[in-house]
Each structure stands twice: as C-alpha cells, then as structure tokens.
Residue frames as qw, qx, qy, qz and C-alpha x, y, z in Angstrom:
[[0.098, 0.934, 0.287, 0.190, 56.57, 59.92, 63.34],
 [0.569, 0.151, -0.173, 0.790, 59.38, 62.49, 63.31],
 [0.246, -0.889, -0.320, 0.215, 59.25, 65.40, 65.73],
 [0.478, 0.715, -0.049, 0.508, 61.04, 68.53, 64.31],
 [0.349, -0.858, 0.234, -0.294, 61.87, 69.62, 67.90],
 [0.868, -0.335, 0.329, 0.162, 63.99, 66.46, 68.40],
 [0.516, 0.794, -0.320, 0.030, 67.19, 67.46, 66.68],
 [0.878, -0.387, 0.242, 0.147, 70.04, 64.98, 66.96],
 [0.090, -0.734, 0.540, 0.401, 72.63, 65.99, 64.31],
 [0.616, -0.173, -0.036, 0.767, 75.09, 65.75, 62.83],
 [0.036, 0.953, 0.221, -0.204, 75.45, 69.52, 62.94],
 [0.561, 0.637, -0.049, 0.527, 77.60, 71.91, 60.99],
 [0.572, -0.344, -0.321, 0.671, 80.29, 73.36, 63.34],
 [0.218, -0.113, -0.040, 0.968, 79.90, 76.91, 64.40],
 [0.293, -0.299, -0.427, -0.802, 76.18, 77.28, 63.70],
 [0.362, 0.030, 0.631, -0.686, 73.30, 77.64, 66.10],
 [0.229, -0.241, -0.860, -0.387, 70.51, 75.17, 65.39],
 [0.314, 0.049, 0.405, -0.857, 67.15, 76.56, 66.43],
 [0.026, -0.281, -0.933, -0.225, 64.43, 73.93, 66.10],
 [0.354, -0.479, -0.310, -0.741, 60.81, 74.94, 65.97],
 [0.399, -0.352, 0.515, -0.673, 59.05, 75.14, 69.28],
 [0.012, 0.059, 0.994, -0.089, 57.89, 71.87, 70.71],
 [0.392, -0.407, -0.577, -0.589, 54.21, 71.13, 69.95],
 [0.436, -0.368, 0.375, -0.731, 51.91, 71.84, 72.84],
 [0.480, -0.082, -0.873, -0.005, 50.97, 68.79, 74.86],
 [0.568, -0.597, -0.076, -0.561, 48.08, 68.89, 77.32],
 [0.896, -0.280, -0.320, 0.130, 49.77, 66.15, 79.25],
 [0.668, -0.164, -0.172, 0.706, 52.89, 68.21, 79.98],
 [0.152, 0.781, 0.225, 0.563, 51.60, 71.79, 79.55],
 [0.406, -0.877, 0.058, -0.250, 52.18, 72.68, 83.22],
 [0.890, -0.182, -0.062, 0.413, 55.55, 70.89, 83.62],
 [0.123, 0.931, -0.264, 0.222, 58.51, 73.13, 84.62],
 [0.674, 0.169, -0.513, 0.504, 62.03, 72.39, 85.67],
 [0.509, -0.816, -0.195, -0.192, 61.70, 73.04, 89.42],
 [0.439, -0.810, 0.387, -0.017, 65.04, 72.41, 91.16],
 [0.675, 0.459, -0.544, 0.193, 68.51, 70.89, 91.09],
 [0.775, -0.626, 0.070, -0.053, 69.95, 68.91, 93.98],
 [0.478, 0.604, -0.539, 0.342, 73.61, 68.97, 95.06],
 [0.817, -0.434, -0.309, 0.222, 75.31, 67.14, 97.88],
 [0.104, 0.844, -0.269, 0.452, 77.33, 69.42, 100.13],
 [0.669, -0.001, -0.590, 0.452, 80.00, 68.87, 102.83],
 [0.273, -0.225, -0.435, 0.828, 79.71, 72.08, 104.88],
 [0.049, 0.777, 0.616, 0.118, 76.29, 73.79, 105.13],
 [0.219, -0.826, -0.111, 0.507, 77.69, 76.98, 106.56],
 [0.266, -0.368, 0.501, 0.737, 80.13, 77.42, 103.64],
 [0.182, 0.341, 0.789, 0.477, 77.57, 76.36, 101.01],
 [0.022, -0.835, -0.539, 0.104, 74.87, 78.69, 102.38],
 [0.232, -0.714, 0.101, 0.653, 77.35, 81.59, 102.47],
 [0.247, -0.112, 0.662, 0.698, 78.20, 80.93, 98.83],
 [0.049, 0.445, 0.769, 0.456, 74.68, 80.56, 97.45],
 [0.149, -0.837, -0.495, 0.179, 72.96, 83.04, 99.78],
 [0.267, -0.782, 0.024, 0.563, 75.53, 85.78, 99.99],
 [0.252, -0.296, 0.566, 0.727, 77.18, 85.56, 96.54],
 [0.001, -0.211, -0.784, -0.584, 74.13, 84.63, 94.47],
 [0.331, -0.089, 0.109, -0.933, 71.29, 86.12, 96.52],
 [0.538, -0.246, -0.744, -0.312, 69.31, 82.92, 96.96],
 [0.504, -0.438, 0.279, -0.691, 66.92, 82.86, 99.90],
 [0.095, 0.052, -0.978, 0.176, 66.79, 79.85, 102.25],
 [0.555, -0.286, -0.356, -0.695, 63.15, 78.77, 101.94],
 [0.838, -0.446, 0.089, -0.301, 63.34, 75.91, 104.45],
 [0.140, 0.473, -0.853, 0.170, 65.65, 73.50, 106.24],
 [0.892, -0.199, -0.059, -0.402, 64.55, 69.94, 107.04],
 [0.154, -0.484, 0.853, -0.117, 66.45, 67.44, 109.11],
 [0.816, 0.084, -0.377, -0.431, 65.58, 64.04, 107.60],
 [0.900, -0.394, 0.187, -0.008, 67.59, 62.14, 110.21],
 [0.822, -0.090, 0.262, 0.497, 70.60, 60.82, 108.29],
 [0.396, 0.206, 0.253, 0.858, 70.81, 64.04, 106.26],
 [0.051, 0.676, 0.363, -0.639, 69.59, 67.61, 106.24],
 [0.399, 0.551, 0.539, 0.496, 67.93, 69.33, 103.30],
 [0.092, -0.544, -0.085, 0.830, 68.40, 73.03, 102.56],
 [0.414, 0.623, 0.603, 0.276, 65.98, 74.42, 99.97],
 [0.194, -0.463, 0.063, 0.863, 67.01, 77.73, 98.31],
 [0.336, 0.597, 0.618, 0.387, 65.30, 79.97, 95.77],
 [0.098, 0.519, 0.135, 0.839, 64.21, 83.48, 94.90],
 [0.006, -0.031, 0.531, -0.846, 63.19, 85.80, 97.78],
 [0.537, -0.016, -0.010, -0.843, 59.57, 85.81, 96.73],
 [0.688, -0.002, -0.690, -0.223, 59.25, 82.04, 97.03],
 [0.432, -0.394, 0.601, -0.544, 57.87, 80.47, 100.17],
 [0.340, -0.032, 0.932, -0.120, 56.64, 77.00, 101.14],
 [0.573, 0.520, 0.477, -0.416, 53.30, 77.58, 99.33],
 [0.491, 0.760, -0.228, -0.361, 55.03, 78.33, 96.02],
 [0.381, -0.476, 0.760, 0.225, 57.51, 75.42, 95.96],
 [0.630, 0.248, 0.733, 0.074, 55.46, 73.30, 93.56],
 [0.497, 0.795, 0.341, 0.071, 55.04, 76.05, 91.02],
 [0.135, -0.902, 0.271, 0.309, 58.31, 77.91, 91.32],
 [0.833, 0.462, -0.114, 0.281, 61.41, 77.73, 89.09],
 [0.290, 0.728, -0.376, 0.495, 65.02, 78.27, 89.90],
 [0.710, -0.635, 0.181, -0.247, 65.19, 76.28, 93.09],
 [0.460, 0.492, -0.708, 0.214, 68.33, 74.63, 94.51],
 [0.870, -0.444, -0.040, -0.211, 68.17, 71.74, 96.95],
 [0.230, 0.623, -0.689, 0.291, 71.34, 71.12, 99.01],
 [0.916, -0.304, -0.237, -0.110, 71.78, 67.78, 100.79],
 [0.038, -0.681, 0.650, -0.335, 74.16, 67.63, 103.74],
 [0.949, -0.106, -0.280, -0.101, 74.92, 63.94, 104.36],
 [0.368, -0.785, 0.484, -0.121, 77.28, 63.70, 107.37],
 [0.886, -0.116, 0.440, 0.085, 78.03, 60.03, 106.51],
 [0.727, 0.637, 0.079, 0.245, 79.69, 61.30, 103.28],
 [0.261, -0.930, 0.216, 0.145, 82.41, 63.10, 105.17],
 [0.542, -0.436, 0.620, 0.364, 85.11, 60.73, 103.82],
 [0.646, 0.472, 0.544, 0.254, 83.78, 60.63, 100.25],
 [0.164, -0.330, 0.270, 0.890, 84.96, 62.82, 97.45],
 [0.516, 0.671, 0.429, -0.314, 82.21, 64.40, 95.41],
 [0.459, 0.040, 0.539, 0.705, 82.92, 64.57, 91.71],
 [0.207, 0.590, 0.127, -0.770, 81.91, 67.72, 89.91],
 [0.716, 0.500, 0.486, -0.021, 81.74, 66.09, 86.49],
 [0.402, 0.902, -0.157, -0.030, 84.22, 68.45, 84.81],
 [0.254, -0.696, 0.670, 0.056, 87.38, 66.69, 85.99],
 [0.870, 0.317, -0.299, -0.232, 88.26, 63.97, 83.47],
 [0.271, 0.469, -0.786, 0.299, 91.15, 62.77, 85.67],
 [0.282, -0.077, 0.792, -0.535, 88.62, 61.35, 88.20],
 [0.035, -0.336, -0.909, -0.243, 85.64, 59.01, 87.82],
 [0.027, 0.625, 0.633, -0.457, 82.14, 60.43, 87.77],
 [0.020, -0.122, 0.310, 0.943, 82.10, 62.70, 84.78],
 [0.009, 0.561, 0.802, 0.205, 78.59, 63.83, 84.01],
 [0.116, -0.902, -0.365, 0.197, 77.30, 66.79, 85.97],
 [0.528, 0.484, 0.063, 0.695, 78.74, 69.97, 84.53],
 [0.186, 0.014, -0.300, 0.935, 77.66, 73.14, 86.33],
 [0.026, 0.766, 0.586, -0.264, 74.92, 75.37, 87.66],
 [0.308, 0.325, 0.256, 0.857, 74.35, 78.64, 85.74],
 [0.076, -0.752, -0.434, 0.491, 73.25, 82.05, 87.01],
 [0.334, 0.648, 0.257, 0.634, 72.53, 85.13, 84.88],
 [0.424, -0.607, -0.258, 0.621, 73.93, 88.29, 86.41],
 [0.276, 0.944, 0.175, -0.046, 73.74, 91.94, 85.35],
 [0.169, 0.881, -0.432, 0.091, 77.44, 92.63, 85.88],
 [0.961, 0.020, -0.237, 0.144, 79.75, 89.61, 85.70],
 [0.459, 0.483, -0.385, 0.639, 82.87, 91.61, 86.55],
 [0.341, -0.541, 0.307, -0.705, 81.31, 93.02, 89.74],
 [0.929, -0.249, -0.044, -0.272, 80.06, 89.53, 90.69],
 [0.851, 0.206, -0.332, 0.350, 83.55, 88.04, 90.30],
 [0.148, 0.529, -0.421, 0.722, 85.12, 90.80, 92.41],
 [0.644, -0.459, 0.199, -0.579, 82.53, 90.09, 95.15],
 [0.986, -0.090, -0.128, -0.063, 83.23, 86.33, 95.04],
 [0.634, 0.368, -0.424, 0.531, 86.99, 86.91, 95.24],
 [0.186, -0.562, 0.362, -0.720, 86.39, 89.14, 98.29],
 [0.852, -0.322, 0.117, -0.396, 84.51, 86.16, 99.82],
 [0.333, -0.539, 0.771, 0.056, 87.56, 83.97, 99.06],
 [0.860, 0.259, 0.414, -0.150, 86.06, 81.74, 96.36],
 [0.453, -0.251, 0.635, 0.573, 88.15, 80.27, 93.57],
 [0.531, 0.656, -0.075, -0.532, 87.61, 81.78, 90.15],
 [0.769, 0.032, 0.590, 0.243, 88.04, 78.91, 87.67],
 [0.458, 0.396, 0.488, 0.629, 87.56, 81.02, 84.57],
 [0.055, -0.559, -0.184, 0.807, 87.78, 84.81, 84.63],
 [0.490, 0.795, 0.217, -0.284, 86.33, 87.13, 82.00],
 [0.338, 0.839, -0.345, -0.249, 88.01, 87.61, 78.61],
 [0.163, -0.426, 0.881, 0.128, 89.54, 84.15, 78.56],
 [0.876, 0.218, -0.005, -0.431, 88.50, 81.13, 76.44],
 [0.071, 0.485, -0.870, -0.047, 90.96, 78.30, 77.06],
 [0.725, -0.038, -0.619, -0.299, 89.94, 74.73, 76.49],
 [0.416, 0.003, -0.767, 0.488, 91.30, 73.87, 79.97],
 [0.190, 0.052, 0.406, -0.892, 88.62, 76.21, 81.41],
 [0.579, 0.036, -0.342, -0.739, 85.78, 74.48, 79.52],
 [0.677, -0.167, 0.596, -0.397, 85.58, 71.21, 81.43],
 [0.834, 0.438, -0.211, -0.260, 86.52, 69.13, 78.40],
 [0.938, -0.174, 0.194, 0.228, 88.77, 66.04, 78.05],
 [0.359, -0.642, 0.407, 0.541, 92.40, 66.55, 77.23],
 [0.531, 0.226, 0.681, 0.452, 91.82, 65.24, 73.72],
 [0.251, 0.896, 0.352, 0.100, 90.01, 68.52, 72.82],
 [0.548, -0.050, 0.067, 0.832, 92.57, 70.98, 71.48],
 [0.007, 0.548, 0.147, -0.823, 92.39, 74.78, 71.29],
 [0.122, 0.217, -0.559, -0.791, 91.99, 74.70, 67.53],
 [0.056, -0.318, -0.934, -0.152, 88.92, 72.35, 67.83],
 [0.001, -0.645, -0.602, 0.471, 86.71, 75.02, 69.46],
 [0.283, 0.673, 0.455, 0.510, 84.78, 77.38, 67.13],
 [0.227, 0.137, -0.151, 0.952, 85.43, 81.09, 67.48],
 [0.412, -0.496, -0.311, -0.699, 81.71, 81.83, 67.86],
 [0.762, -0.491, -0.420, 0.042, 81.68, 79.75, 71.03],
 [0.591, -0.056, -0.252, 0.764, 84.90, 81.39, 72.22],
 [0.017, -0.427, -0.084, -0.900, 83.37, 84.81, 71.74],
 [0.638, -0.574, -0.271, -0.435, 80.45, 83.91, 74.09],
 [0.829, -0.279, -0.372, 0.310, 82.76, 82.02, 76.52],
 [0.403, 0.235, -0.218, 0.857, 84.95, 85.17, 76.99],
 [0.282, -0.497, -0.066, -0.818, 81.88, 87.01, 78.31],
 [0.804, -0.481, -0.192, -0.292, 81.12, 84.52, 81.05],
 [0.024, 0.580, -0.716, 0.387, 83.00, 83.22, 84.08],
 [0.810, -0.254, -0.524, -0.069, 83.13, 80.18, 86.35],
 [0.227, -0.594, 0.559, -0.533, 83.62, 80.10, 90.13],
 [0.521, -0.021, -0.851, 0.068, 83.93, 77.05, 92.30],
 [0.618, -0.616, -0.067, -0.484, 81.53, 76.47, 95.18],
 [0.388, -0.630, 0.612, -0.280, 82.70, 75.07, 98.54],
 [0.846, -0.059, 0.521, -0.090, 82.18, 71.47, 97.36],
 [0.364, -0.293, 0.675, 0.571, 84.05, 71.93, 94.08],
 [0.459, 0.607, 0.642, 0.091, 81.01, 72.25, 91.82],
 [0.276, 0.061, 0.304, 0.910, 81.33, 74.69, 88.98],
 [0.155, 0.760, 0.520, -0.358, 78.99, 77.67, 88.91],
 [0.395, 0.333, 0.414, 0.749, 78.73, 79.57, 85.63],
 [0.000, 0.685, 0.291, -0.668, 78.10, 83.33, 85.73],
 [0.371, 0.411, 0.599, 0.578, 76.51, 84.53, 82.52],
 [0.032, 0.152, 0.057, -0.986, 75.74, 88.15, 81.61],
 [0.440, 0.513, 0.584, -0.450, 72.06, 88.95, 81.13],
 [0.602, 0.765, -0.001, -0.230, 72.95, 90.27, 77.73],
 [0.735, -0.170, 0.459, 0.470, 75.57, 88.45, 75.70],
 [0.186, 0.755, -0.233, -0.584, 77.20, 90.75, 73.14],
 [0.884, 0.419, 0.208, 0.004, 77.08, 89.46, 69.62],
 [0.659, -0.174, 0.353, 0.641, 80.29, 88.98, 67.65],
 [0.111, 0.661, -0.160, -0.725, 81.30, 91.85, 65.42],
 [0.002, -0.175, 0.815, 0.553, 81.31, 89.33, 62.53],
 [0.197, 0.449, 0.868, -0.082, 77.56, 88.66, 62.94]]
C-alpha cells in the first residue's frame, strides 16, 4: 500500500514538493521530537554558547559517573515537562573523549560525515550574528552569501549545481560554529520570498 506522505523522488530541481499531511495514527498521535544530543569537550564554553547566545535554559545537570549530562531547553520547561516538551538539547561531557576529535558531519575531508547542524529561528539574524561575534564565535556563513563551500557539501558539488531558489533562502540565513565545531544554523522567523515568485 502506497503512502502519499512517503515521497522519495526523483524530484524536479528547484521545486518544493509538499506531500499531503501524514494520516493520523492513534499509535503515534502523541509522539514529538523531544531532543538532540551532542558530545561536548568544554561544558563552560558550550553552556556560554547555548545559554548566552541562544537563550536556552539549563534545566538540569546530572553526573552519570563517566560523563555529565547537561539538559537545555526553553525557560518555561522544568523537570516535570521534560517528557512533553519540544526543542530540548542534551549535551554530554565525556572527559575520556579529551583526545578524540568530534566530527561535525559537514567536513568531507574527515571521516564521520552524517550529522549536519542544529537550527534556531531568530527574529533578527543580523543582530544575532553581531552578538555571537562579540562573544568570539566563528561565523561560518554570514548573511547575503550563498557559496557552495558554506553549504557543507562535497567538493564535487559546483556553484552552478545549486538552484537559485535555494540560494535565495540560503542568503537569508547564517551559520555559526559552536565550541566543539558543530554547525548551528540561524534562520529568520520569516523568510522573504523571491521576487520571481
């Protein structure tokens, strides 16, 4: 039986494909994406980045023995809401990893490609970037640029390969690097449509 919400392509370049909503399922009706976990090297630096730059609240810290867990989320989330909340970030500090290199998944010159980035929506991307620069964080992709080298793609992807519709959106967002090298995307709450739309 074919599910119209399972779209697999091939797709025409430059077009948004919007499948019909997934059919309701009593078995999964209350499921929500709850959190994402990242391994971190320096809790002080990571907390400064995610708390001070992105406004996440530290909900709890738990020392598990060989590692420490830092759970972050919106200010209105406490321990009682963890199971029903969205937008949570779990940071694992594993001291035994001190000599390991974490791969962020966007660097095709190293093994471990896979994970891409975390994304935040922000009212004013330009102001957020200025704030992050003041904190000393590396801006990987500033506003108004849309180079393939900023998209986390393999070298085989050329500038001419990327559709202008995607470039238009990409110019409106930015990427900053967190203390462990992970990419964090900063997306405006309202993406301006192309004048050709």
